[in-house]
C-alpha positions, 0 to 999 in steps of 0.5 A, spaced: 582 448 430 582 453 425 580 460 426 574 460 422 572 453 425 573 456 432 569 463 430 563 458 428 563 454 434 563 460 438 558 463 434 554 457 435 555 457 442 552 464 443 546 462 439 544 457 443 545 461 449 541 466 446 536 462 445 536 459 452 536 466 455 530 468 450 526 462 452 519 465 455 517 463 462 510 461 461 504 459 466 497 457 465 493 459 471 486 456 471 480 456 477 473 455 478 471 463 478 475 469 477 472 476 480 473 481 474 474 488 478 474 492 472 467 489 469 464 488 476 462 481 475 464 474 476 467 470 470 466 462 470 472 457 468 477 462 467 484 461 464 490 466 465 496 466 461 502 469 464 509 470 460 515 472 463 511 475 469 506 479 465 499 477 463 498 475 456 491 472 455 485 472 459 479 467 457 475 461 458 478 454 459 479 451 453 480 457 449 486 459 451 492 455 448 499 455 452 505 452 449 507 445 451 513 447 456 508 452 460 507 450 467 500 449 469 497 452 476 490 448 477 486 451 482 479 447 482 474 449 487 477 456 488 476 463 486 481 468 483 482 475 484 487 480 483 493 481 488 491 485 493 494 492 495 494 496 501 495 503 500 497 505 507 503 501 511 509 502 515 513 496 513 519 497 518 514 498 524 512 494 529 505 494 533 509 494 540 514 500 538 510 505 542 510 511 546 517 511 550 519 504 548 520 506 541 526 510 543 530 504 544 528 502 537 534 502 532 535 503 525 537 496 524 531 494 528 527 497 523 530 494 517 530 487 520 523 488 522 521 490 515 524 484 512 520 479 516 513 484 515 514 484 508 514 476 507 508 476 512 504 481 508 505 478 501 503 471 504 497 475 506 495 476 499 497 483 499 502 483 493 503 490 493 503 496 498 504 503 499 509 505 505 507 512 507 513 513 512 519 510 514 525 513 518 532 513 515 529 511 508 529 503 511 523 503 506 527 504 500 532 499 502 526 494 503 523 496 496 530 495 493 531 488 496 525 485 494 525 488 487 532 485 486 530 478 489 534 478 495 528 478 500 520 476 499 515 481 499 510 485 495 511 490 490 512 497 494 512 504 493 515 508 498 515 515 501 522 515 506 521 519 512 515 523 513 514 531 512 511 535 517 512 541 522 516 542 528 512 539 534 507 536 529 505 529 528 511 527 524 516 530 529 520 527 535 516 529 541 518 524 546 524 527 549 525 534 552 529 539 549 536 537 552 536 532 547 535 536 541 531 530 537 528 533 531 524 529 526 528 528 519 523 531 515 521 537 519 521 544 516 517 550 517 516 554 511 514 553 503 521 553 501 523 548 507 518 543 505 520 544 497 527 542 500 525 536 503 521 534 497 527 534 493 531 531 499 526 524 499 526 524 492 534 524 492 534 518 496 530 514 493 522 515 495 517 514 490 512 519 493 511 524 499 508 523 505 506 529 509 502 530 516 497 536 515 494 535 522 496 532 528 495 525 530 493 519 535 499 516 536 504 522 537 505 526 544 502 533 545 498 534 539 491 534 537 488 530 531 484 535 529 489 541 529 492 543 522 499 543 522 501 545 515 499 552 512 496 552 506 502 555 503 506 549 505 501 544 502 501 548 496 508 548 495 509 540 497 504 538 492 507 543 486 514 540 487 512 533 488 508 533 482 513 537 478 518 531 480 513 526 478 511 524 485 504 523 488 503 526 495 499 522 501 497 527 507 496 524 514 490 528 515 485 527 521 482 534 522 477 538 518 481 544 516 487 540 514 483 535 510 480 541 506 487 545 505 490 538 503 485 537 498 485 545 495 493 543 495 491 538 490 494 532 494 493 526 491 490 521 497 487 523 504 489 518 509 485 517 515 480 523 514 477 522 520 473 528 521 472 530 514 465 534 513 460 534 508 463 540 505 470 536 505 467 530 502 464 534 496 471 537 495 474 531 494 469 528 489 469 535 485 477 534 485 478 527 484 481 526 491 482 519 494 480 518 501 484 512 505 480 511 511 483 506 516 477 504 519 479 497 522 485 500 526 480 502 532 478 495 534 486 494 535 488 500 538 482 500 543 483 492 545 490 492 545 493 499 545 494 499 553 498 492 552 503 494 547 505 501 550 501 506 547 500 512 551 494 514 555 493 520 551 493 516 545 488 511 547 483 517 549 484 520 542 482 514 539 476 513 543 474 520 541 475 519 534 474 512 532 467 512 531 466 518 528 471 516 523 467 510 521 461 514 521 464 519 516 467 513 512 459 511 511 457 518 509 463 518 504 461 512 501 454 514 500 456 520 497 460 517 492 467 519 494 473 515 491 475 510 496 482 506 497 484 501 501 488 504 507 489 500 513 495 503 517 499 496 518 504 497 523 500 500 528 496 493 528 500 486 526 502 486 519 499 480 515 492 482 518 491 487 513 485 483 510 481 484 516 479 491 514 474 488 508 469 486 513 469 493 516 468 497 510 462 492 508 459 493 515 460 501 514 456 501 507 460 498 502 458 492 498 463 487 498 465 488 490 466 496 492 471 494 498 475 489 493 475 494 488 478 499 493 484 494 494 485 493 487 482 497 481 482 503 485 488 503 489 492 501 483 489 508 479 491 512 485 498 509 486 499 511 478 500 504 477 494 501 473 498 499 467 501 494 472 497 492 478 490 492 480 486 487 475 487 480 472 488 484 465 492 483 459 499 487 460 499 487 468 503 483 472 501 476 474 499 477 481 493 473 483 490 470 489 485 465 490 480 463 495 475 457 497 468 460 496 465 467 493 468 473 496 462 477 494 458 473 498 463 473 504 468 478 504 471 475 510 474 470 506 480 475 504 482 475 511 485 468 510 488 467 503 490 460 501 494 461 494 498 467 493 501 468 486 506 474 484 509 475 477 506 468 475 510 464 481 506 461 486 509 464 493 504 460 497 499 454 496 496 452 503 490 449 500 
């Protein structure tokens, strides 16, 4: 074969390969109904066209045209919703790793558990999560493994290690001083906190998680006590925002909640002892509240069985009911709410159990669903990608049999899960 013919053959082969590579993966999804979380209504006989993982058309069946080679996912009798989002998870933690038992858990244990928990969470219909606290950047590794296709799981935004004060909720307080254990993210000054923000950013964190107050499951502190100064919180928020990172603050106590809001922190996690002034501050500044009101049921029923410290159970008895009452106040006042569960304290995959609690304590089913879709995506800074069945966003969908606006408990057991146009679960 002459040189010219060899070049022509090579060009023809390259053209064919390019044409094959350019061929779009197209999926048409149909169902009986769709919960449109942006419009706040149910749409009948929807058709959703997904090309290369993103939604290109949303319309009525019969009006949406798909190419001849498109795959069809027909879901008769089912109602579509956007893939759900949990804004407060600990994917590399297990509910049995509590108290002194946790001292025997290695970094490798946590990484392996994360792989299992990611799949369980995805199968529960949560196609995106925010991981707020993981030792040794195990959540960064998990996120990267999911993104590369190595393991199945939800889309993740991750914080890496928790940032906090010496002796606080984010420190290592189980062993005596002889062992010299210190939490990875511990610092005790504004500049120290700035350095820690830069550190987590350096090693792959998407956001920052700080402990503004004491906690329930930590040893020797009070959930209501403020543990970071206003100056430290200000420095964290300023530096994180300058680096393009959101900030989540663990904050049970009233003063710590208000200090975090004043600092401009984006989401307040738990918010158990928030008062009327704190609610008004959050409304005025647009701060999101993520209140894990299902957790109380699990901790009080199962905590002693899974090794939680007696002092932790006593803390929960004092704070759980108050948190739910303050959740109701915040909802009634019109505060901005997100779906945050603290998964990892309770078993992964049970994330959907909080919907019923949110409705019981004052939300409508639509408000609860919006907290886990539209609101969560906005608070995460990813409204262009997730949180609604809308053109341009990922083809992340779930489907249930029945009307979740009439019975929100349907979201506890989701039979169909689609991520990026791929059916990852179908148990109709």
